[in-house]
N, C-alpha and C positions, 0 to 999 in steps of 0.2 A: 573518503571513507573514514570511519572512526575506529581506531585500533581497539580491539577488545582488551588488550593489555592496558591501555590508557584507562579504560573504565575500571578494570580490576585494581590498578594502582590508586586510582582516585578514591574508590570506595574503601579500600583497605587503609589508605592514609587518613581519611576522615575518621574511620573506626579507631585507629591508633590514638588520634587526638581525643577521642571519647573513651579511650581505654577499654575498647570492646574487641581487641584483636583476637583472632581465632574463633570468633563466634559463628562463622559459616564455613562450610566445606566447599571444595571446588565444584562438586556436583550441584550443591545448592546455588552457587554463583552462576553456573551455566544454565540452570533452570530459570533463575531470575532473569538472566539475559534473554532467554527465549521469550518469556512473557513480556518483558519490557519492549522487546523488538516489535512484537505484534501490537501491544498496547499503544506504542508511539504512533504507528501507522494508522491504527484505528482512530486515535484521537485527531490526527491530521485529516483523515477522511471526513470525520464529523460524527460525534456521538449522538445517536437518536434521542437519548434522554435530555440533550441540550436544545432540542428543537422546541420552538414555541408556536402557539396557535397564530397563524397569519404570517409566520416567518419560515420560508422554505429551507433555510440553512441554519446550522448551528453557528454560534459565534466564531468558532474555529472549525473550518471545514475546507475540503479540497477546492482549490482555485478561488477561494474568497479573496485571498491576497497572493501576490507573487511570491512572498516569503514562504508561505505554506506550500505552494506548488514547487518551489525550489527544494524544500525539505524532502519531498517525496519523488522528485523527478527521476531518480534512478529506478523507480518501480513502475513508471508509465511506459506501457508497451502497446503495440498494435498487432492484432492477429487478423490474418486474412482467412476467413472460414467459409468452407463450401457446405451447402446443405447436404445432409445425409439421406439415405434411402427412406427414412421415416419422416422426412420433411422438417427436421430440426437442425439448427446450427449448434453444434456441441461446444459448450463453454470450456475453455482451456483449464487444465488441471491446476495451474498456478494462479487462477483468478482470485483476486481479493476484493476488489470494488470496481464499480462501473464508472466509466468516464463519458464515452459517447459511442454511438452506433450509426453507421452510414453504409451506403452502397453506391456503386458506380452506375449512373444513369446514362444510357447512350442516347444522344440527341438526334443523330441522323443515320441510323443503322441501315436504312433502305436506300441510301443515295448512291451506293456503289463506290464511295470514296473512303478514305481513312476516317473512321467515325470520330466525332467529337463527343465529349462526355463531361459530366459534372458530378461531383459528389452530392448525394441527397441524404440529409439526415433522416434517420428512422426514429420515429417517436415511440419511446418505450412507455407503455401504459400499465395501469393497474389491471387486475383481472376483470373487474367490473367495467372499466372504461374500454378495455379491449373488446369485450363481448358486445358492448353498445355499438362500437364502430363497425364490427363485422355485420351487424344487422341493419345498419343505417343505410337508407336510400339517398340521403342528402349528402353525407360526407363519408362514403365507404372508402376502405383502403385502396389507394391508387398508386401507380408507379412514382408519381411526383409527391404523394402524401402517404408513404408507407407507415405501418405500425408494427409493433413487436410486443411480445410478452414473454416472461421467464417461466420455465417449467423445470422439473427435475431432469428431464431428458435433454434440455438445452433451450435455445431461444427459438420461438416460433414467429415468423415474419409473414405479413400479408401485404400486398398480394402474392400469390404463389409463384409468379414469374421471376421473382427475385431468388437467385440461386447462389449468390456469393455476397458476403458482407465483410465489412471491416469493423472490428470491435476494438476500441481503445479502452484499456482498463489498467488498474493498478495490480501488479502481481504480488504474490506472497514474498516477503523479503527472505533472503537467505538466513539460516539460523546461525547466530554467532556462537562460537565455541572458544573457550580458553583452554588450550591444550598445554600439557606440562610433562616434565620428567622429574623424577625424584632425585635430589642431591642431598645426601646426609639426611634422608627421610623428610626433606622439605620440598614442596612443589616449586619448581622453577619454570617460568614461562617458556614454551616451545613454539616458535612460529610455525613449524611444520605441523600441519593438522589443525591449526587454529583458523578461525573464520572471523573476520571483522564485521562490524555493524555497517550496513550499506546505506549510510546517511552522511550528509556533509558534516564537516568538523564543527560547524556552527551549532550543531545540535548536541554536542558532547555533554554539556551541563545537564540538559533535559534528560538525556539517556541515563546518565549517572544517578540522578535523583530518582528516576523510576526504578533502577536496579536496586538502589539502596533501600527504598521503601518496601520493595518486594522481599528484601532480606530482613525486614523488620527494623531498619535503621531510620532514625529521625534526621535525615540529611537536610540541611538548609542550603538554598541556592548560593548564599554568600560563602559558605564553606567550600563548596565545589568550585566556585569562581576563583576564590583566593588560591586554591591549590593549583588551578590551571595557570594563573598569573605567575605563581612561583616557578612553575615549570618553564614558562616562556622566558622569564628573566634568566634562568640558568641555562637556557638553550637546549633543554632536554626534549 
């Protein structure tokens, strides 16, 4: 995890070098952290505006490289969801982005023995593709070839015999907070009540640059990296 205080000291230090000290409040810093926190994950998932015709992925997107996956691994979770009375699988409240969808297919349920099973991927389709598959007599939804579509009520899966699914997704990250107490009318970091960034320390520079830009600062990666190196040499 990345200490929110490290980000604060990093941004404040660069500002002092630029003689911009005091140009943001703690409230503005926390707001910038909230936005940077979400923007960083959104960027790692893949920005739609970076997609190109014929290329299904943005240059930087979830699971394109192991490094990107490592950056967001703390947010990858699996939810076991049961179909509700209306026939939908309700999407978790902390859902941020899709990873995969599957269900457990029983291979020998009528043999009287302990059943064998395998996980079957559920193909998530666009609304148009989903409707075509429902009407198809050649490749209709089957237990070995299930399909799904997203709605405001949740996920609809066909065929109807499927009553339980496993949804792997990226959850909304916890909101970072720099909490403080006043000492001689100056804010002093208070670990109690503070919340860190839930990303690996290798992402510190990227997060700091995002926060600085949201605060209206023209932070350079080299400045942030130099500050971190100085901290490392001093053993702080």
